Structure formats: structure tokens, C-alpha cells
N, C-alpha and C positions, 0 to 999 in steps of 0.2 A: 615504733609502737611499744608502749610500756606494758609488760606482761605481769607486773606486780600489782596486787590488789591493794587498795587503800585500806586503812583501818575500818572505815565504814563499810566498804564492800566486803571485807572479810567477815565483819559482824553479820551482815545480811546473809552471806553464804552459810554461816554457822546456824543462824536462825532458821533458814530454809531447810538445811539438812536435819536439824533436830526436830523441827515440826513434822517434816515428811516421814522421818523414821518413827516418830511417836504416833502420828495420827493417820497417815496414809498407808504406810507399808503393812500394818497388821490387817487392814481391810481389803487390800487390793485383790487377793486371790478369790475371796468369796464374792466380791462385787463382780468380778469377771465371770465367775461360774454362773451366777444368777442373773447377769445382765441388769443388776439393780442400780438405779440412780442413787448417788451418794447424798441422800437428803440431809443427813446429820452433819456431813462434812462441809457443805456449802457455807453455812453460817460461820463456821470456824475459819474458813478461807477468807471471808470478809473481815472477820475479827483480827486475824493476824496481818491483814493488809495485802495479801498476795493478789487479790483481785483489784487492787487500787494502786499497784506498784508505780506505774508511769503517769497516773493522773495527777495533775498539779495539786499542790497543797491547798490552794485557794478554793478548790472544788471538793475537798475532803480526801484527796489522795495522798500517797506517800511522796510523790515528786522525785522518784529515784532516777538516777542516771541509767542508761540503757544496759551497761554491763551488769549492774546490780539486778536489774530486771531479768537479764539473761541467766544469771546465777540462780534466781528463783525458779525460772522455767526449767533449767537443767535438773535441779533437784526434784521437781515434781515429775519431770519426765523419767527420772531414774526410778521413782517409786510407783507412780501410777499415771500412765500416759493419757488415760481418759480424763483425768483431772487437769493434766497439762493442757489438753486441747481446750478445755473450758476457760482456762486463764488466758491462753494465747488469743482466742477469738475475742474475749471481752476487752482485752487491752490492745493486742497487736492489730486487730482489724476494726473494731467498733469505736473504742475510746479514741484511738489515734485519728480516726476519720473525723470525729467531732472536734478534737483538739486542733486539727489542721484546717478544717473546712467549715466548722460550725459557727453560727452567729453567737454573739454574747448571750443572747436569750436562750439559744439551744444548749449552750454549754452549761448555763446556770440551771436549766431544767433537768438535763439528763446526766451530766457527769457526776454530781453528788450521789445520785441513785445507783449508777453503775459502780461507784466506789464503795457502796455500803449495803446494798440490799438486792439489786436485780442484775441479771446477766444480759449482755448484749449478744445479738446474733448477726451474721453477715449473709444477706440473701442475694447471692450472685448466681450460683450454679442452678441450672434447670434440668429437668429430666432428660431433655434431648440436646442440651447445650451446656457444656462444661468449659472446654478449652476455647470455645468460640463464643465469647459473650456478645458479640455483635449480632448473633443469631437468636438472641433471647426473644421469647414470645410474650412474657409478662408485659402488659401495656397499662399506661396511666393516661387518663383522659381528663382534661380540665372540665370542671363543672362549677361555674362561678368562681369563687375564691378558693375552692377546694379542688382536690384531685381524687379520682376514683380509680382504684387499682384492681386489675383482674389478672390471674395467672397462677403459676405454681413454681416452687423452688424445691430442690432436692439436695440431700446430704447437708442439711443446715445444722451446724453445732449450736446448741442452746436454743434451738428453734421452737421447742414446745414448752420449755420451762423457764423462759427468760422474761425480761422486762420489755425489751425493745429490739426490733430487727431493722437493720438498714437494708431496705429493699431496692434493688436496681431494676428499673423498668424502662421500656421504650416509650418515648413520647414523640410528638410530631417534630420536636427539635433535637431528638437524639436521646441516648441513654441518660437517665436522671436518677439520682439517689434520693430516697425518701426515708424519713424517720417514722417507722410504723410501730406504735405500741402493740404488744402482743395481745392485749385485751380489747383491741379494736373489733367492732362487729364485722364479721366476714373473714377474719383472720383465723385460720385453723392450723395448728401444728400437730402432726401425727407422728409419734415416735416410731423409729425404725428399729426392728429387732432382727436377730439372726446375723449380725455383722461378724466378720472374721476377727476383728480386733476392736479396741476402744469400746468394749462392750458395756462399760458402766457409764459412758457418756451419753448425753442427750443429743442424738442425731435425728433430725426430723425431716419429713416432707411437709412443706408449707403450702397451703392453698389459700389464695386470695380471691374472695368473691365479693365484688362491689365494695371493697374496703375504701372508706372515705377518710382522707387525711387533709388537714388544713394546709393552705399554701405555705404557712410558716414552717411546715415540716419538710420542705425541700432542703436537702443538704447541699450546700454549694450552689452552683448555677444550674438552671434548667439546661439539659442537653450536654452537660459537662461531667456526667456521673462516671464515665469510664476512666477519666483521669483520676478521680477520687479512688476508685477501686484499685487501679494499678499502683497508686502511691501507697495505699493501705497494705497492699500485698507485699511491698518492700518490708514493712514492719512485721507482717504475718510470717513471711519466710524466715526472717531473723529468729523469731521465737520458735518456729518449727525446727530450725537448725539447732537451737539451744536444747530443745526438748529431745531431739534425736541424739545429741551428745549425751544426754542423761541416760537414754536407753543403752548406748554403747558402754557407758560407765557401769550400768547395772549388769550388762553381759560380762564385762571383765570381772566384776566382783563375784558374780555367781560362778563363773568358770574357774576362777582361782580357788575359791572356797572348796568347790567340788574336787578339783584336781589335787589339792593338798590333803584331802581326807580319804579319797578313793584309792584302794589298793588293788593291784593286779600283778600277778606273777611275782608276788612277794615284795613289791615296793609301791610307793605312791605314784600315781600316773603322772603327777607333775614332773617326775624325773624322766619321762619318755620324750625323746626328741620331737616327735610329731605333735605331741600335746603342747610342748613348749612353742612350737611353730604357730599353732593356733592361737595360743595366748599372746604371743608377740604380735601377730597380725591384728588382733583385737586392739592391743595397746597402740600400735602405730596409727590405726584409723581413728582411735579415740583422741590421741594427741593432735592429729591434723584437724579433726572436727572442732575441737575446742579452740584452736588457733584461728580457724576460719570465722567462727561466730564472734569471737572476741574482736576480730578485725572490723566486722560490721559495727559492733557496739562502739568501738573506738572512733570510727568515721562519723557515726550518728551523733555521738556526744561532742564532736568537733563542729557539728552543723554542716557536715558534708554529705552530698548525695551518695547513696550506697546501693543503687538498683542492681548493678552488676555484681557487687560483692555479696548481696543478699541472695541473688540467684545462684552464685557459685556455692555459697555456704549451704543453702537449702538442698541443692542437688547432691553435693558430696556427703553431707551429714546424714541425709535420709538414706542414701544408698549404702553408706558405711554402717548405719544401724541395722539394715537388713543383713549385710554381710556378717556383722559381728554377732547378731542373734543366731544365724546359721552356724557360725563357728562355736558359739557357746552350747548350742544343742549337740553339736558333734563331740565336744569335750564330755558331755554328760552321757553320750551313748544312748542306749535305749531309754534310760531314765529321762532324757531330755524330751522325749515324746509324750511324757506324762505331766499333768499339772501338779504332781507332787513337788516338782521344781519349777521355778518361775520362767525358765528360759523359753519355753514354748509360748508363753504369753508375750514375752518380749518380741519374738519373731512375728506373732500375729499383729501386735500393736505397731511394729515398725513398718510392716508391709504397706499400709495405707499412706504413709508419709511420702512415698514416691509418686503418689497419685494426686493428692489435693494441693490446693494453692499453686497450681501449675505442675503438671506431670514432669517427670525427668526429661521426657522428649521435648516438651514445650520449653523447658529451661535451656536445653541445648540449642534450640532455635533462637532464643533470646541472646544467648552467648554468641552464636554464629553471626547474628546480625550486628552485635557489638564489635566483633572481630573484623568482619568483612565490609560492613556498611550496606550489605544487601539484605533485603527483607524476604525471607523464604516463606513467610506466612501467606503470601499472595501469589 
């Protein structure tokens, strides 16, 4: 595996860092404090191409390789994890589903819009069913050439301010994926507030009341939606791992800066052995995290399956981000408990990453099944 960036990848990394430092970092604390959606930043994200990174050029996207995409997600994760989640869902879950399973007509209709003007949402999780999608209650019934959807989804990123939601619903033939425009009659996205982290992101409860969608809005085959969801989660877990690596980088940056300027007992606290231990542990987890998500990108860009590698990267990087945020708070001492410094936000933003797109516990069952050949889910 080659760990050297190409000139183009290095240029993408610099573009992402410069943009995030100039546009995202100055607003992150206030957006978090006020739980305000970044209205003015979304058009800029489209303009710079971050929301179109992996969409093919023929549909108005940047057509970037996966490592370049990961570098963008890492930088946005470093500066504002709420915005990182917006990008990850639009590309890692929704656009990837269309690219891999959409008809030519569906791609022509939706991908140019997802690349330039509207966000995609991924409607899998329900109020009573997260880790067990087979238990979902949202149901789609045929009505002539159309389908009528009823049910609800929970914790849906981009669910109330987006363009399109991929809704997974039970049908007589099994779970099926539907492309549901958010302006459809009977679709209601209710923003959720009071979250521990990702406070500037659009997270919604979605209610579907007799939502009628045409037959051509079925994504993939009827009854084969779970396969689409699981394949999409491979991409989603990759981008989540990259974003968590960004959080770990932010923790190291903040902890180093503070340790090198804070004085106690007549010297910089960076000179204390136990502080250096905390900094070293952050660095170790950061380097391992970056190597893991780069490995996923390497396999993806070679056209190889990476379900196991994505699961490993998602699990390690998310848990490392939580550990590193805790360490960064510890370096800051009491000041780490105040939003005068960003490390408390990093801890709150990191915590949810061990929960969504498959909890750490679910990931371990997936890896256990891979290792033993025994399915512990049943």
C-alpha cells in the first residue's frame, strides 16, 4: 500500500484545509452554541465541490478517487463535525447508492442536483429499530403503478432540509429502497434539538403519511433494499472513519497548543511526563486511524470489496476519537470543561460516532462473524 499522496491528492488536501480553516473554523463554536444550521455555508460547500467529491464528472461531480474524498472528510471533521456528517451522508450513503444501484434515468435526474444544489438523506433507522433493520415498521404498498409509504424514521441527517431521502420500507417482497423527494405530499421532516453533539447539523425525525411515489422511484430491485443499505454503509463507515480521524487531529492540535503555552510550577506543562504521555497516546491513535481509513480507500480505488476493512476502520477511528477527545480535555484541565476551548465540543461530537452507522457492538459482531464464520446475530 502506497502512503504517498499524488500531486493531485496533495492539492485536494491543501484546498480542503485552507477552505475549512477560512470558512468552517471561525463559525464552529457559535453554530454549536446556538444549534444553528449553517445556512450560509451550504452553498459554499457546493461551490467548492465538497458535496460532489465522488459523484462522476458526467453528472456534474468532481469524480475524485476515494482517498481524495477521505482527505476532504478528514479536514471537515477536524473543523466542524456537523458539516462533516452532512457531506458523509450526501456522498457516502445517498450518492453512492444511486451510483451503484440507480437506473440511468435516476442518475440523470438526481445526481446533478445532489452535486450542485440539494442534500441527500438516508432513511433507514426507525424510532424502535436501529441495529435491527429487519424489524422496521415503515411499509410501502402498491397502488397501481405507484407505491404508498407510511411510517417514520429517526436520527436522519439532512432529513428536514434536503432534496431527497432514500427511504427503506417493508413490502410484501421484503425491504425495498425508494427515492422520496422531500417536497412530496405527506413527507414531514421535524428537526431534532438538544443533541449532545453535532448540534449544527440537520438531524430529523421523518414522518411519512400516505406518501405516494412512482414505480420508477424504486432504487434497485423490489425486496432487495437491505443489500443496498449494507453496501452503502461500507462507504458511509469509510467517511465516518475519515471524519473521526479529523477529530483526533483536532484534539492533538488543541492539546499541543495548550500544553506549549500553559505554565504550571514555573514551566510549560508540555514538559511534564504525564502530559507528554497523553499527547503521545493521542498521536498513536491518530496515526493508526489514518492508516486504517487510507487502507479502505486504497482497496476501494482498486475495485476491491472492503466491508471488513470499513468495519475495522469505523470501529477503531470512532473509539479513538472519543479516547483522544477525553485526553485533550485532560490536558486542558478545568478549562477543557468550558467551551472557551474546543476540546469539549470534540468530545461531544465524537461520542455519537460509536453509535450510528452500526454501533461498536454491532461492528464487533460483524467482525466476529468474519473471523469465525458463525452468525451471532441470530
